[in-house]
N, C-alpha and C positions, 0 to 999 in steps of 0.2 A: 180521835179514837183512843179509847183507854186501851192501855196494854194488860195482857193475859198471860200469867205464867202457869204452865202445865206442872203438875207435881211428880214425883218419880213414879208413883205407883200408875199412873195415866200413862207417863211415857213407856214404861214397863210393858203395860198391856197393849199399848200400840204396837212395841217391836214385835212381842210377841207373836200376835195376830195379824200383823201388816195390814192394819187398816188407817183409813184417813189421813193417806200420807201429805197428802196435798189440800186437806180442807180444815182449816182451825175451826170454823163453827163446829164440825163435827166431833173435833177432838175436845172444844170446851163443853160441848153436850156429854160426851163419853167420861169425863170428870166428873160432873154432875151425877152421872149414873152411878158411878163407883162409889160415890160418898153416900149416896143412898143405901146403896147396898151394904156399905160398911155401918150406916145408920141402923140397918135394919138387923143387922147382926146374924146376917148369914153366914154360915161357917161351912168348912168342909164336911160332906158327908149329909148333910142335911137333905130333907126333901120338901119343894118347893112348889106349891101353887100359885101362878099369877095370873090373874082375870084382869081381861081388857089390856092385853099386851101390844095391841097395835100391831105394828110390823116387827116385833121383836126386839128393838134397840137395846133396852133396859132388860131383857131375856139374857142376852148374852152375856151381860156383867153379872147377872144373879146365877147363871150357871157355871162361869168360872169362880166365881165364889165357892160354890157348891163341890165344886170338883168333880172327880171322875167318881167318886164313892157316893156320891148326892146324885139327886135327880129333879130334872125342873119341869113340870106340865105348864103351859102357857096357853090360854084360850081365848079368844075374841069373837066379837060377832063378824060373820063373814057374808058380805052383801054382793050381789050379783053385779058385776060393772059391766056396761054395755058401751 
């Protein structure tokens, strides 16, 4: 199995929001999402529309980057489950 190191930004995010404490897979996926948000150039105060957000895992990273002065609207197709 390949070893993986979480960067400081991911560790800080996990600590601040107390997420995925015992789930390495979710931690690695979060690090990828945070890297995507950085690549998108999302900054404090921005307004972001996320289309196709699924359950909102990336939305959380986007909202953190946009900060309290920004906003995020996330939409996805809702299907009825039986």
